[in-house]
Structures are given as C-alpha cells and as structure tokens.
N, C-alpha and C positions, 0 to 999 in steps of 0.2 A: 508678266503679271502672274502667271500660273505658279511659278516656283515660290513667289512671295505668298500666294494664297495658301499653298500646302504647308509652308512654314508657319503661317498664321494659324492654321487649324491646330497644329501641334501646340503652339504657344498658348492659344486660347483655352485649350483643354487642360494643359498641364500647369497653368499658373495657380499658385496657392493664394496670392494676394489680389488677384484680378487686376494687376498692373503689369503690362508687358511693354518693352521698349525696342525701338528700331533706331539704329544710328546709321543713316544712309549717307552716301557720298553726295548725291544730287536729287533734287525733287523730281526730275524727269524719269528716274529709274522706274520701270514698270512694276518692279517687285514692291515698291512702296505702297501703292494703292492695293496691290494684291495682298500684302501682309495685313493691312488694315481690314480689308474685307474678309480675309480668312479668319482672323481673330474674332471679329464680330459675328461671323457666320457660326462659329463654334461656341462662342460664349458672349451673349449679348450684354452681360454684366461687366465685361472686361474693359478697362481703360487702356488705350494704346497711345503711348508717347512716341513721337517721331521727331528726331533732330537731324539736321542736314549739316554735314561738314563742308560741303562745296569743294571737295577735293577727294581724290582716291587715296591720298597719302598722308593726310594731316592727323597723325597719331595723337598729338597733344590735345587738340580740340576734341577728338573722338573720346579720349579718356576723361576729359572734363565733363562731357555729356554723360558718360557712363556713371561717373561719381554723382552727378545731380539726379540721374534717374534712380540710382541705388538708394539715395536718401529719400526719394519719393515713393519707395516701396516696390519698385520694379523688381520682379524676380526672374524674368526670362528676357534675354537680350538677343537681338538679331542684328549683328554688325554687317551691314551691306556695303563694305568698302574693302578694297584689296589689302592695303598695308596695315590697317588697324583691326582687322577681324581677329587675328591671333592674339594681340595684347588684350582685347576685350574678353575673349574666350578664356584666356589665362586668368584675368582678374575675376571673372565670374566664378570660375572654378575655385580660386583661392578664397573668395567671399562666401562660398557655399550656395551660389546662385546657379542658374541654368542659362544655356545659350543654344543658338542654332547656328551651325557653321555656314560659311559663305564661300563659294567658288570651289573649294576642295572639301572632301570629307574630313572634317576637323576633329573627329573623335580621338585621333592620336594626340591632339593638343590638350583637349579638355576632358578626356575619359568619359565617364558616365554623366558628367555635367552637360555635355553636348547631347541634346535630345535627338537631333538628327542634323543633317546638313543639306543645303541646296547646292548640288554639285554641277558645275559647268564643265562639260567635256570639250575643251577647246580643240583638242586633237581631232575629235570626231567631226567637229564643225568644219575644220579646214579640209578634211577628207571629203566631206559631203559637198562643200562648195566647189572643190576642184573637180569632183565627178560631174557636178552639174555644169560647170564651165566646159569641161571636155565634151559633154553631150550636147552642147549648145543650148542649155536650159537656163543659163545665168545671164540675164540681160542687165544692163546698168540700172539698178533700182535699189531700194531699201528692202531687205529681207529680214524676217523674224523666224528664228528657229528655236525649237524647244523640245518638249517631251516626245512629240511625234517622231522627230528625227533622231531621238535619243542623244541629243547634245546637252540635255539637262535631265538630271535624275535626283531622286532623294538619296541621301547617304544612309549608312547603317543607323539603326535606331539604338538608343541607349536602353539598357535593361530597365531603366526607370519608366519608359514609355509603355503603358499597358498594351498587351497584344491586341485587344479589340480596337484600340485607337490606331495602332500600326495598320491593321487590316482595313479600317475605315479609310485611311489616307491612301493605301494601295488601291482600293476600289475606286476612290475618287480620281486618282491619277489615271487608272485604266479607263474609266468612263470619259475623262477629259480627252484622252488620246483618241477614243472612238468618236466622240460627239463634238469636240472642240468647245464644250461648255464646262465651266466650273460649277461646283455644286450649287452655289447661290444663283447662277444663271439658269440651271435646270429647273429649279423651283420657280423662278420668275417666268421661265418659258412655258411651264406646264400649268402655272397658276395654283400649284399645290405646294404646301410646305414639305 
C-alpha cells in the first residue's frame, strides 16, 4: 500500500488537470488503495480514475484504458502492471503527459515525463527471505516486505518535480519506515491535520 501512497502523493501534487489515472492489473493489489489515498491526501480536488486489466500482461486492454483516460483529461498515469507499464509510459511521453514508473526505475523509458517510479528490488527480497530462512525466522506464512526491508524504494525524480515535493515525500517515506504509519494515518492517529 505504501508505494502506491507515495506515488499518489506525487501524482496528486503534480496534476494540472486534477485528473489522474491508475491502470492496475488486479483490484487486490495493495498499491491501488494506497495510490487513491495518496492522491486524495495531497490534493482533495483530484479525481482518481482506476481501471483493472485483470492480468499482468494484457497490453491491449491497458492501452484502451489509457486512451479513454487521456480523453477524460487524465494527465498523470500510474500503470501498475508488469507487461504494460512501458507501453503506457511511452505513450504518455509521446502525448506530452506524465507517468509514474512501476517495478523498475523507468526514467530511462520516459525521461522527464516519468515523475518518479515505485521500484521493487526483487533481488533484495530474495536475499532477505533466504537470510531469514537460514536463521530459522521464516515460518510457513504470508509475509509483506517493503520500505523497511529496502525491497521497495522510490526511483529518481524528474527535474519537473519541485525539490520541496521531493523532500516532502522523502520525509514521509522516512517517517513511514520509523512509525509504520502513512501520512494520512499519522494525522488520523494524532487527531490533528
């Protein structure tokens, strides 16, 4: 959920049209709710369009959703699916729109049109899990790993993302690693905005 939240903070702040879009593979992805919450945390006036491809690989349907969202004035896209993130990032770049990369730092694909990326360090995840297994700390269960274990990080920021926003997200990630709470949860927890 956290990586979607931080991506949403960037999208919510950077949108010019107050319309952002996420093209997700599946509804159960935690980054879906996180993205929505991050956008609305940062920009209560933003409209968040979310479409589900129901596949990691269905590029054709993902591109159909991209075209529909573009016509609906979406100016920032978060393609949360393996096989179709690159085509959407390339299309956004070619259309003069922005995107947030998924899985890898995708600035090399979209240049400055990629505001940042949510990077999943699968190699670190495997090493972390193997170490836990070797130390007898990995029982048969479902585990969630993220920023704390450094298996998820934010990618490089586009020059278009203002430095104060970059610093705000960096602080939010740091606070999340310390407290386990996202910015909207901290406010809810303390009772203060």
